[in-house]
Every structure is written in structure tokens, then in C-alpha cells.
N, C-alpha and C positions, 0 to 999 in steps of 0.2 A: 439592557435594552428596554426602553420604554417607548410607548407610542407618542409621548409628548415631544420626543426629540426626532421624530420622523417627518421630514418636510414633504410637502406636496403643493402643487397648484392645480386648480381645476377651473376650467373656463367653459361656460355654457353660452352659446350664441342664440339670442332670442330677439326677433324683431329689430335686427341690426344693432343690438346692445349686448355687450359681453358682461355676464355675471361671473364674478370671481370669488373663490374661496381658497383658503390655504395661505401660503407665504408668497408675496409678490416677487421678492428677489432673494435668491439663495445661491450659494456656491459651496462646494464640498471642501475647498481649500483655497487659500489666497492665490491669486494668479501668479505664476512663476515670473521672476524678473527676466528670464531668458526662455524663449519657446523651446529650447533644447533641454531644459531642466527636467530630469526624470520625475514626473509627478502625475499620477492619474487624477483626473479632474472632471467634474461635471458642474454645470451652473445653468441658471435661467434668470431672466429679467423681464418684468412686465411694466411697461411704461404708461399704461392706461388705454392704449389702443393696439399695442403689438406685443406678442410674447416671442422672446428669443431664448433658445436653449442650445447648449453645445457640450461636447465632450473632448477629451484630449486627442491628439493626432492619431493614436492607434485605436481609439474607442474602448480602451480597457476599463474605463469607469462605466458601469452599467447604469444608464439613465433610462428608466422605463417610460414609454410614451403610450398613452391610451387615446384612441380616436374612434368615435362612432357617432353617427348622426350629427348633432350640433354640439358635441362635447369633446374637449381635448383636455387631457390631464398628464402631468409629468411628476415623477417622484423617483428617488433611488430605491424605493421599496415597492415591489409589485403588490404585496399584500396591502400596503397602505392605499394604493390605487383602488383595490377592491373594497377596502373598508370605506372609501369615499363614494361607493356606488357604481363602480365600473362594471360593465357587462363581463360575466365570467364564462362565456361560451368557450369550451376547450378547443384547443387546436390538435386534432387527432394525429396529423402527420408529425407535427413538432414533438408530441409526446411519444410517438412510435420511434422516432430517432433517439430521443432521450432514453427510452427503455433499451435500446440496442447499443448505444455508444456512451451513455452517461452524460451527454452534453446536448445543448440546443445549438443548432447551426444557424448561420447568417444572423439575423436579428430577432429570431423567433423566441417565443416563451411558451409556457403551457396554455396560454389564453390566446384566442384568435385575434382579439382587438388590442392586444398589448404587445409592443415591440421595444427593443432597445435601439438607441441611436447608433448608427454605423460608425466605423472608424472615421475620426475627424468630423463626426456628424454635427450638423447645424440645423436647427429647427426654427422656422418662422411661421407664426400664426397671426393673421390679421383679417379682420372682417369675416371671420368664419372660414377662411381658407388656410389650409396647412400645407407647408412645403418642407420637406426634409431632404438635405443633400449630404453627400459624403461617400466614403467607400475606401477600400484598401487599394493603395497604389501597388502596381506590379514592378518590382525592382529590376533594373538592368544589370546583368552579370558583370562583375568587375574582372579585370585582367590583373590578377595578383598571384604571386608565388605563395607558397606555404609560409615561408619566413616573413613575408610582408604582411600576411594575414595575422600571424602571431603578434608582430609588432603593432599592427593596427589595433588589435583588441586591447593590448596593454595601454597604448597611448590614448585611445579614445575613451576607454573606461576611466582612465586617470583624469582626463579632462571632464568627464561627466560627473565624477565624484567631487572635483574641485568646484564645479558650478553649484552643486547641491550644498557643499559645505560653506560656500560663500553666503548662503541665506539661511542655513540651518543653525538655530540657536538652542542652548539648553542641553540637558542630558540626553543621551542616545541609548536605547535598548535595542539590541540586535538579536532577532531570532537566528540561531546558528544551527544548521543541520550538519549532517556528515558528508554533504556533497560539495560541489564546486562553487555554486552561485553565492551563497552566504559567506563562504570562506574568503572568496575574492573580495567581497565588500569589507569584511573585517580587516584583511591585510592592507587594503588601500586606505581605510580609515586611519590605521596606525601609520602608514607611510606618509599621510598628510598631517600627522600630528594630532589626530583626534581619537582619543581613547573612549570607547563606549563605556557607559556606567556599568553595564552588565550584558553578557550574552546569555540567552536562554535556549534550552533545548527540551522538547517534550518527548516523552515516551510513556507507555502504560505498563511498565514491568517492575514497578516498585523500586527497591533499593538497587536492584541488579540492572546496571545500565546496558541498554541495547547497543548495537554496532554504531548507530548514529550518534548517540550520546557519547560513546567512547571516543569516536573520531573528533567530535567537537571539544571534548575535555582535553584531549592530547594537544590540540592547537592552542587552547587557552592556557594550558600549563606552560607550553613553550614560550608564549608571548606574555605571560603574566597578566592575563585579562580575567576579571571576575566572571564566573560561570555558574549559573543556576540551572539545575536539572529538575524538570517537572515530571516526576515518574509515578505519581500515585495512580491507582486504578480509578477510572472515571465512571460516572453514571451514563451508561451507554445510550439508553433511550432518550434521556433528558438532553444529552449533548446532540443527538440526531435531530430532535425537534428544534432545538435552538439553532442549529446550523441551517435547517430547512427554512426557518423564518428569516434568518439573516441573509440568505441567498435568494430569497424570493421564489422558492421552489424551482430554482434553475440549476441546481448542482446535486450530484449524488455523492459528493465528497465533503470533507472539512469537519465532520463531527469529531474526528480524532484530534483536531487542532484547537478545540475549545479551551484547553489549558492556557494557550497563548492569549486568548481573549481575556480570561479571568486574570492572568498575570498583568497584562497591560492596563486593565481597568483599575488596578491598585497602584499604578505608578504614573507620575506626571512626566512623560518623556516622549520624545520623537522616536519613531521606529523606521527601520529599513526593511525592504523585502526584495528577494532575488528573483522575482517573477520574470520569466522569459529568458533567463540566462541559459538554461539548457536547450530550449527550442531554437535559440538563435545560433547554436553551434552544431547541433545534430539532433534530430527529434528522438529517435529511440532505435531499438534493435531491428525494427521493421523497415527502417528508412531506406536501406539499399534495395530491398525487394520492391518497395513501393516507388522508388525513384525510377527504376527500369520499367515498371508497369506504366508510370506516367509518360515515359518516353514513347510507349506504344498506344497511348490514349486510352488505356484500360481503366477508366475512372470508376466504373461499377465494380471492377475487380478489387481496386483499392478499398472501396466502400465495404465490400464483403469481407475482405481481410481485417478491416478494423472492427466490424461486427463480430467476427469470429474471435478476434483477440480479446475484446472486452467481455464477451460471453464466457470465455475460458477463465478470465480473472475472477469474475464474480460468482461463478457457478461451483457447485460441488462436482467432484469427479464424475459422479453418476449421471449428472444432468448435462452440463457443458453448453447449454443453449442460451444462457443469459436470461434477462428479464422480459425480452420481447414476447415470446410465446405465452408468457404468464399474464402480462398486463396489456398488451395490444397485439393479440394473435392475428396471423394472416396478413401482415403488412410488410413482410421482408422485401418484396420486390419494389414496393413504393419507396421504402427507405433507401434501398440500393440506388434507385434512380435519382432520388432527391439529393442524397449525400454525394453521389457521383457528380452531379451538376455543380454542387458546391465546391468540390475539389477542382473541377475543370476550370473554374474561374481563374485559377492561378497557372494556367498552362504555360504562359510565357516566363514564369519565374525560374530562377536558377534551380530551385527545388520545390515543385508544386506541393508536395506532401508537407514540407516544412511550413510553407505559407498557410496552408489549410490549418494545420495544428496551431500555428501562431494566432490566427484570426478567429478560430473557432473554439478549440478546447482551452488554450491559454487565455484568450480574451474573454470567453464566455463562462469559464468555470474557475480556472486557477485565479482569475482576477479578484475573486471574492476573498482571497486571503488578505491582500492589502486593503480592500474596500470594506470588508465586513468583519473578518476574524480579528484583524488588528485595528478595528474601528476605534477602540478606546484611546489609542495613542493620539498625541496632539496633532501629528501629521505623519504620514508614511511615505517615505521616498522610495522610488523604484528605479534605481540608476540604469538598469539594462534597458529601460524604455526611453532613455535619453535619445532623441531623434538622430543625432549624428552617429552614436554607437549602434543603435538598432538598424538604421538604414545600411550602415556598412556591413553588418553581419548578414542581413537578409540578401545582400548583393553578392556575397561570396559564392564562387562557383562550387558545385557539389564535390569536385575533385579535391578541394581544400578541406572539406568538413567530413568526408565519408568515413574516416577511421575513428571518429568520435573522440579524438585526442586533442583537438585544437584548444579547447579551454584548459585542459590539463597542462599543455605546453606553455600557454600564456602565463598561467599561475606560477609554474615552476621557474620560468625565466625571470619573471618580475620579482619574485619573492623566494630566492633560493634558501633562505633560513628555515623554511618549513617544507621544502620539497621532499624531504624523506618521510614525512608523516602521511600515511595513506588516507584515502577517503574511506567512507564507511564500509565498502566492500572488502577492505583489507583488515577488518577486525572480525572477531568471532561473535556470533549471535548467541546470547545465553539462553538457557531453557525458559520457556514462558512461565510467568508467575501464576500460581494457582489462585482462584478466587477465594475471598474470605467470607465467612458467614455474614458478618455485618454488611459487607458490600452487596451480597446477594439479597439480603432483606431490603436494602435501599433500592435495589433494582425492582423488587416486587412493588414497593411503594410508588416508584416512578411509573411503572407500567399501569397500575390501577388509576393513578392520577391522570395520565395521558389518555388512556382509553376512555375515561369519563368525559373528556372534551372531544376527542376525535371519533370515538365509536360508542356513544352512550347506549345504543340499542343492543349492542353485542359486546359489552364491556369485558365480561369474563373471557369470551372467545378470543377477542383481540389480545388481551393480556397473555393468554396461554400461547398464542401464535408467536409472540415476541420472546417468550421465555423458553420454549421448547427448541430442540435442534431442528434446523430447517432441511427438508429433503432435497431441495433444488438449488436455491441460492445460499451462498455462505451467509453466516449470521448478520454481519454488518450491512452488506448490500441488501440483503433481504429485508432488514429493518427499514432501510432508507426507502426502497421502492414501495413497501407496504404503507409506511407513514406518509409518503408523498401522495399515494393514491387516496388515502383517507383525507388528507388536507383538501384535495381537489373535489372530493365527493360532496355534493350539495354546497359548494363554495358560494357564499354571498357575503354581503357587507358584515352581517352579524358573525358569521363563521370566521371571516378574516380577523375581525377584532378579537374573537376568542382565541385564535391561534397566536396572535401577537401578544395577547395578555398571558397566555400559557407560557410562551417563551420568556417573557419578562419575569414571570413568577419562578420559573425554573432557573433563570439566571440569579435571582435573589437567593435561591437555595443552593447555589453551586458550592462545591466543597471549599472550605476555607484553607485547608492544607494543600499546598501546591509544590513546594520545594522539597525534594527528597535528598538532594545532595548539592553542596555548595563548595566551590573553590573561590577563595577570597581574592586571589590575584596578588600581584606584587607592587602594583602602582600606588 
């Protein structure tokens, strides 16, 4: 990642004249031939008097927009906007939500004057006046049986993949997890006669494959598809900084996925990503509880349940309260109210919690996998965001999805040749690999280097915090929230440039060894 390939446009309106810097016309990907083609996309165009910008129908491509006084700026990178002089006043409520849920809701970011375009968002700026339109549509529940829902998933996904493959040229590399979404993509690629060049699965357990890699390998073995496993231990802090820069300080995840970025950067290929496949069929194990709470209009209760769940995941057993009391204390009630209102927007949907998760966590955080982590690919297709498929799934009544087996049933019916291969939960997790001395020395080097940029006045103290066991948050989330706060501390154009330059330098020093195990396939 280099700053030279980060586009932006900045307009200043003075005395009736627009002064422009940056790139006048830009698009993240070629416009799809069919509006239903699953492709996250952002674009803008300046014709000399008018700026227009837009994102895909569901707003999954994060296009950041800055507006203050007589300045408007647009970029797929929040840090690039700051590097170009945008106001860095923080958004305390947005950050408080982030500390308690790990996501930003609605179109919010860490900064008060920077927002993302909404679903189907369109921006028009002319003569100093800015107008933004868009928003999530509330689906009308379909009247379908369970069998019709299974058939609909099979046929509409098949049609979505056919649309993509009609315009997708060249080799394909498919990140393959141990779950449903990427397996469905692989099986349909083969069904339509398209063999991926390679499937790739990451984990951080050395030569001993974890459950996810075991499940992916079992499928590739059965189908004869080449499979690369990326299992080397990774530079934890370096990957966290890189992920924070790639996601514009808008996600607390993805550091673990940096092996995918490094692998794709070394191959000239198109990628696929299974984003939204899970959320479109049933959100998670809390879905039933939250569905009934939504029926009672208990929006704040759902918000509190989500806060409790996230806090439990990232905390040590002794703490359990998450990052909120540490990084934005005293704001629980404001967050409950704010998030509750965000969920209540979907009151008329078949499953309000599903729609909230779709348009907030999936759209605002998981979206950075195809947009940022897989950025080195020539293009990244997201077939579950095909409008015909996604609209169908979001319209399914909760009675059809409540058992969390809908996607399993569709895959088993459409591809019986692999129906006996379990998903990752059907495999045994191996013992965690022990750290190696050389890897620990590299971690010390990274910590010293990162602290020199982000915490120069307390370089040693910062380094020790990252290397010692954490008393309240687990190590990885503790690193993320600590580094996130340091990035925001004193943020200005110079600091944004230093963060981007640090991330680029860490990318240049990324481990060269990636593949710990390879199955060559039979094709």
C-alpha cells in the first residue's frame, strides 16, 4: 500500500469558483454490465462545475465524504482525507459505539466531519451546495415455503454467478474458509465449468492446520482443486497497524487476514469474497432472542445485548466489560439509545436484527475484506451482493431462516457430491502453536518501530504494554483499541501521512514465506 495509489478529490468553493486538487474522475472498478452483478463499487466524476459520486446499491463500498465550511472531499481512504487537510475533530458518540460494538453505525466514522455514503448513495455538489441521497430499503416479507426458499437460493445464486462469469476474465484465486459462503462459491464455479487457479486458506498455527483449513482442504481434495494454506505465524502488531490504515480506522478486525493481502499482492488474479452470505440466511446465535425483542419494540434491549456480547468476546474472564469503560467511559446509556434507534429503522423488515447487522456490521466492517484486504486483486466479485439474490434473502420470513440451516440445505441439495464433508465445526481444533524465539524478536522490533511513530514520547511504555499480558482485554483486541486510540491522538495531516507511510513500510517488510502446505490438485 503506497500513498501514491490512494485517490481523492478535494474541492474548495471561494468567491463562486471551485478550486480542485486530486483526481477529477475515478472509479474503484469498471461499471458492471448488469446492475445485478455482485460488485462493490465507488466512483466520482468532476465535470468542471459539478461533482457526482456514488456507491453500489447496498453501500458496501466505503466512500468517505468530508464536508465543512466551503470544502468537500471524497476518497476511499479516511486517512487520505486527513492527509489532505480535513478537520480531525473526533466524533465522541461514534467512537463510544465503536468501543462497545467494534463497528461504526449508520454512516459515522471516528471523525465528526467525515461520513460514508449511504446504501445506494449518490452525492451531488454544485456551486458550493452538497446534496446526498440514498438509504436502505425495507424489504417486504415474501410468502414462501421452506422448500421454495431453498430452491430460490440455489437458482438465484446460480444466476448471480453466471452474470459474474460472463464478464470475469483471467485466473481466479478464491479465499476458501471452513464455512458455507466461500464453499458455495467454489462449488458453483466448478458447476459452471470455471476452475479457480488456487484456493487459499489462512491460519496462524504453523504446519498444524486448524479446523478451518482442514475443512477447506477436505473439499479441495474431493474436488481436485489446488489449495494453498497460509499458516505461518504473523507479525501481530505490524498486521494490526496495516489493517487499521487499510480500513481507515473504521474496523477492529482484519489484522488476522493480512496473509490474504500479501498473497494476492503476489498474484495477478481476480478474487471472490463471500461477504453477506451468512447474514442473509441467519445472523447468529442471538438472532432468535433479538427477533422476539424486536417484536416487542425493545430496541435498547437489543443494543444492550449486543454490547454485552461484544464485551464478552474481547475481554478477559476477569473483566468482561469490553473496551467502552476503558476508552470512552460513562457513555453506555447514550450508546444504547443511539444504537437502539439505528436498529429501530428496520422495524418493518422480516427480521430487523438481520437488517441492522447487514447494513451496519457487514456493510461497515466486513466490507473491508473485499475492499481493502483483497485490494491487490485485479477485481473482487461479491456474488451474495447480487441484487436479485440479496433482495430475495432479505425478504424471507423469519420462520424460514430461524433454524440457521437454510444455507446448509441449499448447498447439500445443489451439490450432493460434497454433502458428507462437514464444515469447520465438524473438525478437531489442534493445540495452539508455541511462539518461536525469532518470531518474538521480530515482534520486539515491530513494537519499537511502531511506538516510535505512534507514541514517540512514551516509546518504551507503549512497547511494553503491547508485549505484556493484558489484564482487561484479550491481547489482539487490546492491541487494536490501543493502537486505534494512538492513531487518533493528535491526528492531523502530518500524522495521517506518517501512519500511511508506516503501514506502507510494514507492508514492504511483510514476511516472504506464506504457504505452509500445498495440495496441487488433479486438474
